[in-house]
C-alpha positions, 0 to 999 in steps of 0.5 A, a space after each residue: 281665760 279668766 277676766 275681770 267681770 266688772 268695776 274699775 278693772 273690768 275686761 282685764 285678762 287675768 294669768 293662771 296658775 300653771 299646773 293641775 293644783 289650782 281650779 280657777 273659779 267658773 266665771 258663772 259661779 263667780 258672776 253669782 257670788 258678785 250678783 249676790 253680794 253686789 249691794 254688800 261689796 262696796 267698802 267691804 273687807 273681803 277675804 279669799 282664802 285658797 285664793 288660786 289667781 285671786 279672781 274672786 278678791 280682785 273682782 271684789 276690789 274691782 267693784 269697790 271693796 275697801 280691801 282684799 286679803 288673799 291666802 293661798 299655800 302655793 308660791 306659784 299662785 301667790 306669785 300669779 295673784 301679786 302679777 294680776 294685782 299689778 296688771 289691774 293696779 289693785 295692789 295698794 288695797 290688797 294684802 296677799 299672804 303665802 301660808 296654809 289656809 287654817 293657820 292664816 286664819 288663826 293668825 288674821 284673828 289674833 290681829 284683830 282682822 274681820 271681814 264682810 265677805 268671805 270666799 272659800 274655794 278650797 280643792 275638792 274632796 280634801 274635807 277642807 271646806 267644813 274645816 275652814 268654815 269651822 275655824 272661821 265661825 270658832 274664831 269669829 272671822 265674819 262680821 255680824 250679817 256678813 256673807 260666807 261664800 263656800 264653793 264645793 263638789 255636789 258630792 261634798 256635804 257641808 253642813 247647815 251651820 257651823 256655830 252661828 253661821 247659818 246656810 241662807 241658800 245652795 246654788 248649783 252650777 252643774 257639779 259645782 255647788 256655792 253654799 251661802 252662809 250668813 253670820 248670825 239669824 239668816 235674814 
């Protein structure tokens, strides 16, 4: 059972997406993201790509992010994200997009959007992590000094840099990996 870890919606149970197409964010990986980024989350603009249940973005909103944008292609996931946002009373600061992630990030940038924190949690073994990172870097979708977390399987290779996004550190959680990138030189 997914729960919000901290903040205004702490303890709320989140609905999951039925079926095998969505892999829920592991609580310990989600906790790690927010432990690492805790000082950057308040007042941030957060982007949750391959959002699934919306757990990352909802956690960010619960912890004080100004806004969160959720992108997922699966209409069932989008419905679950909207349900979870209502359940937590966070829908007023959220924007949910039902679209292919690569097309959606192009549209977001054309609209002038830029984010402080981005989480990329694509399905494993489809090459979507590197493709998404190339697009994020190429579009300048991350603010200077911004953080981008990519959740991937240990068997998937993630480049040490994409344009001006450089890997700061990699974390291992069993077969799950979390690669942390920062825009500009690593601090």
